[in-house]
Steps between C-alpha positions, in 0.01 A plus 500: 500500500458137595759224452394409145491864389848561643628190320363621169669840545837345588486258206409775254784721623750213500424399141514861386847542650630165373363582154707821495816291545424175316398592147636471146578872474735459798691184405501182293547145621769315305622140496352152509355273764642571844786706360324829445606850597353847478631776273391852588436737211747755643679608818211741562250214492703304754526811716121545494463131586710553814302813596162327461637201691570726800131597502401134486730414793385800706185557703183657370398853597359533852208707365399241239152343533658172616733432797865593454713200403753389241371352174671168571354484849155578361539216248621269777194582711272434202674171419462381860135603537349553151151643455451395137659155489333212320636147453836578666574771243718705739776236528726644229473853639599378846804320360603804293470736800691268733781444247551869423479602866757240603735608221468868594559435871822306434811681624786512253860622521630759255878545508638816340769765506371848585750750367347807667577359846797283392352179645427146385177391671265203504149638540229268630157605380162348416414493132189703578695788657760492222227532235333782691826693529578456130149600396491805725834620367359460148217732598658761730814709506713531814285770664192275473672180613619575852313193623708294258817665632404395853442144378847509345645626828348204686616248240857627516493515878394135512793425265743677735525844336361801691434796271330839529169573330665727242738215411204267452345757266823526300517120489161466329630492140721203589213331684276558198751346260535199727139445604310613188738450208659182631291295744150617403582481129618140552173413675265696272403195292426296812292783648302520176433126529378543860272788403360311203428203729314731739292633212420149381424401859239776526365410156464128579344581837230718344413301186215311676359827636529658154310209344231528766454872466514577127176536309522518120238664285493315171414784268688723257630727777726242666389632839575324825472577869599347830273373775646632826538267799227569753756613763632770267300818568747788538506714180881517490522126555253444217700722266820313583321165451396603148857603417634180656271278292606690186863431593417129528328518161826631344734254685874570561711622208759223528447128531670350806877482453802366690826695513825313448677371811812683381331825612406363843827382649653827626393743773 
C-alpha cells in the first residue's frame, strides 16, 4: 500500500482502539470547567482500560498489511507528513500526539516498601513502562508474565536491589498494587483526557476530507457514499477509508474535557 493507504489503515485502527477505551459504557466524566475527573463504572472497567492501553502503547503485528510500529508513532508520522490535510487541519492532532508522547516518556520515581524482599526502594521508571507493566499484569498470570518479571528485576537492580527471577515473579502482586492500583489509577483520568484529545485531533484533521468526499442522495432512503481520493486504490485501504469516514460522521463520544490539576501533580 502507498503512503495515503497506510495512513488510512493506521487512523482507522487507532480510532477503533481509542473508542474501546473512551466511551460512556466505560466511564463518565464528572465535574465542571477545568476541574473534571473520570469515574469508571467498575474496577473491571478500569482493568480493561489498562489492558487496552497496553495494546495502544505497543507495536502493531509484524504480519499486518502496514509496517510494524506503535500507534503513537504512526500518529506522529501522520501528523508530521499528512496525506489528507486541508487548511492546516492536522495541527491539533500533532499537538495531542506530542503532548501525550512527552508525558509518557517522562521518568518518575515511585518510592515503596516491598515486604516480600524486606526493602524500601525508590524505583525510577517511565510512565509508559509503568503503564505497560500494570496492564500486562492485569491480563496475564505469573506464568505468562515472565517478561514483566525481568523488567521488575532490572528496575530493582537500578534501585540497588539484586533479586533472582523467581523473587521478581513473587514480587508481582506488590508491583501490581503499586503500579496499577495506585499510580495508574491516579493517572487514569489524565490518560482518558489524552486519548480523547487524540480522537478529537484525528476528527478535526479529517473533517475537511469528510466534507469533500461525502455524497448525499436526497431521497427517502437516506443513502450516502464517499468519493475516494484518487491515490486510494488498494481494496483494504478503500475499506478502511469507508470505515474511517463513518467514524468521522459519528464524532467522538465525549466533548473535549480538562481533568483537574489536583490529579496531575503526583508521579
